[in-house]
BASESE-221022 format. One record per residue (C-alpha): residue in one letter; residue number from 1; x, y, z; chain. Coordinates in nm, 4 decimals, padded with zeros to 6 digits. Layout:
N
(site "a", NUM, (X, Y, Z), "A") ...
//
This chain:
81
(site "x", 1, (07.3302, -07.8745, 10.8645), "A") (site "x", 2, (07.4587, -08.1845, 11.0383), "A") (site "x", 3, (07.3076, -08.3456, 11.3437), "A") (site "x", 4, (07.5062, -08.4302, 11.6550), "A") (site "x", 5, (07.4993, -08.7994, 11.5607), "A") (site "x", 6, (07.6758, -08.7411, 11.2278), "A") (site "x", 7, (08.0242, -08.8886, 11.2239), "A") (site "x", 8, (08.2537, -08.5875, 11.2357), "A") (site "x", 9, (08.5610, -08.8003, 11.1667), "A") (site "x", 10, (08.4567, -08.9297, 10.8242), "A") (site "x", 11, (08.1284, -08.7600, 10.7262), "A") (site "x", 12, (08.1341, -08.8655, 10.3599), "A") (site "x", 13, (08.1094, -09.2366, 10.4487), "A") (site "x", 14, (07.7705, -09.4005, 10.4937), "A") (site "x", 15, (07.8058, -09.6108, 10.8060), "A") (site "x", 16, (07.4510, -09.7414, 10.8009), "A") (site "x", 17, (07.3720, -09.9259, 11.1220), "A") (site "x", 18, (07.6929, -09.9272, 11.3211), "A") (site "x", 19, (07.8074, -09.9640, 11.6788), "A") (site "x", 20, (08.0682, -09.6853, 11.6468), "A") (site "x", 21, (08.0529, -09.4369, 11.9339), "A") (site "x", 22, (08.0025, -09.1431, 11.6983), "A") (site "x", 23, (07.6397, -09.2595, 11.6743), "A") (site "x", 24, (07.5812, -09.2895, 12.0509), "A") (site "x", 25, (07.2877, -09.0930, 12.1935), "A") (site "x", 26, (07.1582, -09.0248, 12.5421), "A") (site "x", 27, (07.0178, -09.3459, 12.6889), "A") (site "x", 28, (07.2354, -09.5844, 12.4852), "A") (site "x", 29, (07.4245, -09.8603, 12.6643), "A") (site "x", 30, (07.7902, -09.8456, 12.5617), "A") (site "x", 31, (08.1144, -10.0262, 12.6373), "A") (site "x", 32, (08.4298, -09.8228, 12.6928), "A") (site "x", 33, (08.7262, -09.9167, 12.4723), "A") (site "x", 34, (09.0929, -09.8571, 12.5484), "A") (site "x", 35, (09.2957, -09.6291, 12.3156), "A") (site "x", 36, (09.3941, -09.9346, 12.1073), "A") (site "x", 37, (09.0253, -10.0116, 12.0447), "A") (site "x", 38, (09.0180, -10.3176, 12.2706), "A") (site "x", 39, (08.7181, -10.3968, 12.4867), "A") (site "x", 40, (08.7522, -10.3151, 12.8575), "A") (site "x", 41, (08.4380, -10.4803, 12.9933), "A") (site "x", 42, (08.3258, -10.1466, 13.1415), "A") (site "x", 43, (07.9643, -10.0723, 13.0478), "A") (site "x", 44, (07.7660, -09.7550, 13.1128), "A") (site "x", 45, (07.4686, -09.5477, 12.9989), "A") (site "x", 46, (07.5163, -09.2256, 12.8034), "A") (site "x", 47, (07.3733, -08.9414, 13.0148), "A") (site "x", 48, (07.4759, -08.6452, 12.7962), "A") (site "x", 49, (07.6514, -08.5598, 12.4713), "A") (site "x", 50, (07.8848, -08.2603, 12.4502), "A") (site "x", 51, (08.0615, -08.1130, 12.1497), "A") (site "x", 52, (08.3671, -07.8915, 12.1323), "A") (site "x", 53, (08.5312, -07.7015, 11.8472), "A") (site "x", 54, (08.8376, -07.5727, 12.0334), "A") (site "x", 55, (09.0899, -07.7814, 11.8365), "A") (site "x", 56, (08.8569, -07.8987, 11.5639), "A") (site "x", 57, (08.5321, -08.0881, 11.6015), "A") (site "x", 58, (08.5247, -08.3249, 11.8996), "A") (site "x", 59, (08.2329, -08.5101, 12.0542), "A") (site "x", 60, (08.2330, -08.6344, 12.4123), "A") (site "x", 61, (07.9952, -08.8598, 12.6027), "A") (site "x", 62, (07.9080, -08.8237, 12.9692), "A") (site "x", 63, (07.8608, -09.1726, 13.1093), "A") (site "x", 64, (07.6760, -09.2798, 13.4216), "A") (site "x", 65, (07.9219, -09.3559, 13.7026), "A") (site "x", 66, (08.2230, -09.2075, 13.5207), "A") (site "x", 67, (08.3801, -08.8862, 13.6516), "A") (site "x", 68, (08.5373, -08.7812, 13.3232), "A") (site "x", 69, (08.3663, -08.7509, 12.9894), "A") (site "x", 70, (08.4797, -08.9973, 12.7219), "A") (site "x", 71, (08.5644, -08.9253, 12.3586), "A") (site "x", 72, (08.2951, -09.0872, 12.1434), "A") (site "x", 73, (08.5508, -09.2860, 11.9434), "A") (site "x", 74, (08.6447, -09.4741, 12.2619), "A") (site "x", 75, (08.3080, -09.6455, 12.3044), "A") (site "x", 76, (08.1005, -09.8955, 12.1134), "A") (site "x", 77, (07.7234, -09.9113, 12.1301), "A") (site "x", 78, (07.5881, -10.2274, 12.2911), "A") (site "x", 79, (07.2176, -10.1401, 12.2938), "A") (site "x", 80, (07.0330, -09.8354, 12.1617), "A") (site "x", 81, (06.7717, -09.6578, 12.3725), "A") 
//
């Protein structure tokens, strides 16, 4: 059984300590990235983590001050809670 922090995009790889958004948890400070993976300078706290299996496994983060949830691959962890 996998936990919600397991990387669903490449589960066989051992990421160790990483700042990839697939490891973000509630309370982490993250920076939003644009679709090309570039930093935007927009920082926020993760308030909730949601998963969906409608079109395959997807993981979304609800961020403080953001109306829409963000795909976990579009953030990088700045500081863990």
